[in-house]
N, C-alpha and C positions, 0 to 999 in steps of 0.2 A: 568299689572294688579297685585294688591297685594292680596295674600291670607289672610292677616290679617284684611283687611277691606271688601273684598268681600265675604270671606268664614269664617267670624267670627263665624257663628253658624253651621259649618260643621266639627266639631272636629273629629267625628266618620268616616266620609267619608275621610278626610285626613289621618287619621290613616290606613285605608284600602288601600288607593292609594300608600302611601309610602311603605307599605309591599309588594303590588304587584310589585312595582319598584325594590325592593331588590330581589324578586322572578325572575324577568326578567333578572337581572344581573346574578344571580346564574344559570339560565337556559342556558344563553349564555356561561357561563364558562364550564358547562358540555358539551355543544356542541363543544366547541373548543377543550376540552380534548378528546372527542370521535374522533373529526377530527385529532388531533394530533396522536392518537393511529392508526388510519388508514394509516397515512403516515408512521409510523414506520414500521407497518405490511407489507405495500406495498414495501417499501425499502428492508426489510429483504426477502420478497418473491422474489423481483427482483434479488437480489444477489444470492439467492438459484438457481434460474433459470439460471443466467449467469454462476454459478459454475457447474451446471448440463451439460451445453453445452460447457464448457471450455475444451480443450484437456487435457487428463490425462497424456499423454505422447508426445514426439515429433513426429508429423506426417511428413512423407516424402513429403507430398504434401502442406505444409503450405506455400511454396513460390508461390503458385498459387495466382493470384489476387483475385480470389472468396474467397479462404481461407483467405488471408490477409484482405480482406474487411470485412469478417465475424469476423475475430478476432479484427479488429478495432471496429466493431459495439459491440461487447461484452465489449471491453475496454470503449467505450463511455457510454454504458448502465450502467457500474459500476459507471461512473462519475454522470449519471442521478440519480442513486439510492443514491449515496452521497448527491446530491442536495435535495432528498426528505427527508433524514435524517436531513439535515440542516433546511427544512420547520418544521419538527416535533420539533426540538430542539428550533427554534425561537418561534413557537406557545406555546411551554411549558414554555420558560423563559419569553417572553415579553407579553404574553397574560394570560395564565392560572394562573401562580403564582402570577402575579400583580393583577389580578382580585380576586383571593382568598383572598389576603391581603386587597384589597379595600372593598370586602364584609364585612369582619370583621370590619373594620373602619366605613363603612356605617351603619352597625347595631348599633354599639355602639353610633354613632352620632344621629341616629334616636331615640334611647332609652332615650338619655339624653334630647333631645328637648321635646319629650312627657312627660317625667317626670317633666320638668320645667313647662309645661303647666297644668299638674295635680297639681303640687305645687301651682301655682297661683290660680287655682280654688278651691283648698282647702283652701286657705287664704280667698277668696271671700266668700266661703260657711260659713267659721267661722265667718266672720263679719256679714253675713245675720243672722246667728243663734244667734249671740249676740243681734242683732236688735230685733229679735223676743223675746228674753227673756225679753229685757227692755220694749218692748211694752206689754207683757203679765203682767209684774210688775206694769206697769202704768195702765193698765186696771184694775188690781185687786185693786190697791190703789185708783183709782177713785170709783170703785163700793163700797169699804168700806166706802169712804168719803160720798158718797150719802146716804148710809145705815145709818150712824152715824147722818147725817144732818136730815133726816126724823125723826129719833128717838128723836133728840133734839127738833124739832118743836112739835112732838107729846107730850113730856113731858112738854113742856113749856106752852102748851095751856091746860093741864089738871090741874084743880084747886086742885085736890086732892094730887098733887106731892108737896113734900116739895122744899124748895129753894135750899137745898143741892143736892137733886137728879137732879135738873134742872141745877145746876152748873157743876155737874159731866158729864152730857151729853153734855153740851157745851164744856168742856175741851176735851172729847173724839172726838168730831166733829172737833175741831181746830187741834188736833194731826193728825187725820187722813187726814185732808186737807193739812197739812204741808207734810205728807208722799206722798200724791198725788202729790203735787208740786215738790218733789224731784225726784219722779219716772218719772214725765212729763219731767223734765229737762234732767235727764239721758237719757230718750228716745229720746228727740230732738237731743242731742249730738250724740248719737250712730246712729240715722238715718243720720245725716249729714256724719258721718265717713263711714257708709255702702255705702251711695250714692257716696261717693268719691271713696271708694275702687271699686265699681262696674264701675264706669267711667273709673277709671284707668285700670281696668281688660279688658274692652272692647275696650278701645281706645288707650291703650299704652302696657299694659303687654302681652295680648294674641295676639295682631297684631305682636309684636316683636317675640315672639316665633314662630308664624306661618310663618313669614318672614324667619327666620332661617331654618325652615322646607322647605319653598320653595327654598331657595338658596341651600340647600341640595340636593333637588330633581333635580334641574336644573343642579347642578354640576354632579349628577349621569348620567343625560341624555348626557351631554357633554363628560363624561369619557367613557360611552359606545360608543358614536361615535368615540372617539380616538382609542378604542379597535378594533371597526370595520376596521379602517384604518390600525392599526397594523397588524391585520389579513391579510388584502390584501397585505400590504408591506412585509410580510413574504414570500409570494409567488413570488411577483414582484422582490425581490431580487435575486432569483435564476433563474427566468425565462430566463435572458439573457444567464447565464451559461448553462441551459438546451438548449436553442436555438442554442449556440455554438456546443454543443455535438451532436445535430441533424445535424448541418451544416457539421460537420466533418464525420459524417455517410454518408450524401449525397455526400460529396466530395469522400469519400471512395468508394462509389457506382459508381461514374464516372470514377474511375480508373480501374474498371474491364475491362479487354481486353482479348477478346477471342482468338485473334491471338497469344498473347503472352503465354497464357496458353497452347494453342495447341503446340506452339514451345517449351515449358518447357516439355511437355510429350515426344517429340521426343528426347530432350536432355537427359532426365532421363532415357528412356527405350531403347534408340538406342544402339544396341549391336556392330555395326561395322562390322558384318558379311555380306556376300553376299549371294543371294539366290542360290539354287542348280542349277546346269547345267542341261539341258535337257537330257532326257533318250536316249542313243544310240539305234539305231535299231538293232535287232538281226537278222542277215542274215544268215539263215540256209543253204541256197544254196551254198554260197561261203565256208561255213565251210564245207559242204559235199565235195566240189571239193578239198579243201585242204586236206581232209582225203584221197581222191582217189590218189593224188599225192604221198603220202606216202604208196603206196601198198606195198613197200618192207618190210614194217614192219608187224609184225604179228597182226592178227585181234584184238586179245585181247589187245595188246599194243595200237593199234590205237583207239580201244574204250576207253581204260583207259585214253589215252592222250586226247581224245575228252571230256571225263567227267571232267578231270582236268582243261581243258580250259573253259569249260562252268562254272565250279564253280569258277575259277579265275575271270571271267567276272561278277561275282555277281549273280549267279543263272541264267544261260543262257537259260535253258529249260522253256518252258511255266509253267510246273509244279512247278519247282524251283521258278520262277517268282512270281507264285501265293502265295508261302509261305511268300514271303516278303510283309507284309502289312504296308501301310504308313497312317498316319493319313492325315486329311484334309489339304490341302495346304502345302504339303511336311512336315507334322508332326508338324506344328508350334503351333497347338492347343493341342498337346499331353501333358498329365501331366509330368512335369519335375521331374526326379529323385532327391531326395535330396542329395546335394553335401556338404561335410564338408568344411567349410570356411578355407581359408588359409591366411597366414600373408601377401603375396603380392597380395591377391585378385585375383590370377590367375584362381580361379574357376568361375569368372565372364567373361562375354563378354569383349572385348578390351575397348570399350567406357566406360562402367561401371567400368571397373578395373581402368582406369586412373582417373575417377571422384573420386572414393573411395580413391585411393592413395593421390590424390591432397587434399581431405578433411582430411585425416590423417596428411598430412604434415601441413596443415594449423593449426590444433589442436596442434600438437607438437610445431610450431613455436609460437603460442600464449602462450603456457606455458614457452617457452624460454624467451619470452618478459616479461612476468610477473615476472619470477626469476631474470632477468637482473635488473628489475626495484627495486625489493627487495634487491638485492645485491648493487646497486648503493646508496640506502637509507642507508644500513649498513655501507657502505664505507664512506659516509658523516658523519654518527654518529661517526664512528671511528676516522676520522680526527678531528671533534670537540672535542672528548674526549682527543685525543692527544695533542690538543692545551690547553686545560683546563682540567686537570686531576680532578678538583673538581667536574665537571659534571658527571664523570663516568670512569671506568677503560677502556682504549682502547682494552685490551685483552678480555674483557667481550663478544665482538662481534664475536670472532674467531671461537666459536662452531657454531654459526648460519651461519657464512660465509663458514665454511667448509661443513656444510650440504647443503648449496645452491650451492656450487661449485660442490659437488658430483652429486647433481641433475642435474645441468646444463650439466655435463659430460655425464651422461647417456640419457639425452634428446637429446644431439648432436648425440651420438652414434645412438640413434633411429631415428633421422631425417636423418642422413646419409644412414641408412639402406633403408628408404622408398624413399629416392632420388634415391638409386641405383635400386630399383624396378621400379621406374618411367623410368629411363633410359633403363631398360630391356624391359619394355612395349613398348617404343617408338623405340626400335631397335638399341639403342646407345650402344657402348662398355662401360663398366664399368672400368674407368681409375683409381679409387681409389684402393689402395692396400686392399684386403679383410682381414676381421678379421681372427686371427690366423696365419699370416704370421710371418716369422722371425723377421720383423721389428715391433713387438708388443711393447707396452708400458703399464705401470700398469694400472690397472682399476682406473677410476677417472679423467683421463687426457682428456683435450679437443680434439676434432676432427675437421676438416675443416667443416665450416658451409657454404654450397654453396648457400642456400637460402638467408641468411642475413649474410654475412661475416663480415660486419661492426659492429655487435653487439657482437662479441666474445670479451671476456675480455682481455685488454692488459697486466694485471698483477693480478694474483689470490691472493686473500688475505684470509688467513685461510682455505685453501682447506683441504679436509679429503680424503686421498687416499693412503694408504701404499701398497708397492709393494707386489703382490701376486704371479706373476710369472706363473699363471695358464692360459692355452690357452683359456679357455672360457671367460676370462675378457680381451683379448688383443685386440688391435685396430691398425690402420694404423699409419705409421710414418708420419712426416711432409710432406705436399704435395710439399714443395720446395725441398725435397730430393728424390721424387719418380722417377725422371728421371734417376738417377744413384744410383742403389742399392749397387754398391761396392765403394762408395765414401770414399775418404780418405782426412782428413783435411790438410794434408801437400801439396796435389796436387791440392787443389781448391784455385783458386784466391781470392774468398770472404774471406777466412781466412788469414788475413794480421796482422802481429804483430804490424803494425804501426797504425791500426784502433783504434781510441780514443773511450773509453768506455763511454756510455751514463750516467750511473750511476751504483751503485753497489746494489746487491740484496742479500738476504739470502734464503737459502733452508730451508723450514719449514718442509719438509718430505725427507726422503732418497729415492733417485732414482738410481736404479740399471739397467743396460742395457748392452748388448754385441753388440749392434748396433754401427758400427763405425761412423755413422752419429750423434749419440747422445752422450751426455756427462754425465757420471754417477756422482752423487752427494751424499754427506753425509748430515745428517740432521744437521743444524746450520751453514753450510758451506757458506762463503761469496764469491761471485763471481762478475765479471764484465759484465754488460749487453752491448752487442755490437749492437744488433738490436731488436727492439720491436716486439711484436706479431703483425702480419699483418692480424690476423683474423683466422688463421688456429689452434690456440691453442698452438703454439710453439714459444720459445724465444731463439735468438742466444746469446751465452755467452762465457766467456773465464776465464779459471782458470790456471794462470801461462802460459805455453806454449801450453796448450790444449784448443781447442775451439770446439764448437758442440751445438746441440739443446737440450733443456730441456722443459718440460711441464711448460707453464705459470702458471698454478694452483698451481705448486710447490714453487714459488717464492714469496717473500714478499720484497717489495722496502724499503730500508733502507735509 
């Protein structure tokens, strides 16, 4: 059905209908904008909630399955909040902004169509007005003609009128008759034109305008339907992701294990101590008999001895026993006195001490691994620079390599210290030479890495460690030399003059030592490397007829 033919006389109704259609689009736009605002506020509130329940610091019980599940829930809820932000963004970009732009276009198009309709109506009204004017002119000319005609007949029949007067009336009648004919012809032409304009207006021009208005309104309806779909699609796009987040939360809930958590409580808080023994019975009769056997002693001495025996037995009298007050279950619920923490965690029960020591070792080893990776990267960079000096100066990495080497030395010293604490806690003898022995080496040299010996640097490049000679910065000699502290290079079969050097190295720092196992070096001195570092931080070298060990971190391969 066409609005142009069916609603040709409903111009005002169509004008109201199209305006209400624009209002409907604008109303839906406001609805989506408010919906988008709700999604944004919901996502923000959800993130605020998650932040409020997220642990502010590391919780000792985070490895419990319930805590892990709750942490996973918070993590997935963050993902859900992000998805709601995506919904809000999609509604804003794909619906609200496009609808606002479309409303402007729709208003402009509607105004144009109705202006065209008004223009065509204006042209028709002008034609009708002109028709009315020609009709009035024709009517006036006709009346004047009739009036002049009657006047002529009256004068012509009057015998008292002269011939000139009669002729004058006749000429007037004929002039007005001619004017009547002209007005009539003009009226007829205008009538034809007006009728044509009216037929064109109602059959062609107005239907064409109304048809464009109809197409505009149908397009508006279809557009609105498309934006309804976009609204739904904005939610459907993220629903699978939200579903995955919920599935992950469900899986995390299924991983909660009461037995595992209970075992972790035991593992975390077990002290390794044994419950106290039973109280021994205080036998006063036997004590009295023993006192009678010693009657050769004075009564005062006997009494004194008896009292001392009672006190030695932990308060043997009933009165003394009553003074010793114990808490419930052997005092396990008594408030513990605050104990100052120690480096070896000896203030903790055995099991907790071993756990804390192992945790500390793991932390130090992780730092060593990180520094080793940084050193490897700088070494590779140095090699690249050495091959192509246009890329950079090889010596530019010395400062960083020196800092890393010093840090590695300190970390290895720290690692060795805590490994010694572990051995002591396990009751094993500490076979490493303690710090401060006569076999000390300058601060900054490597020490044996018993946890990961393979990660020790085979050749230090750019180490920073000048000899200080102070005991507080000393450390153990190479582990390969600890079996014989009075080693002499001339008596050791390992030191053979026929041993071929692997390569030559340069001492980048001076190394002074009085240890016969070691070889002192001067800065810049070139020596032969006989045996590479096997992971303990020492390299076997030869200088002329002298052989010994030097810190690997002091050498630079040439």
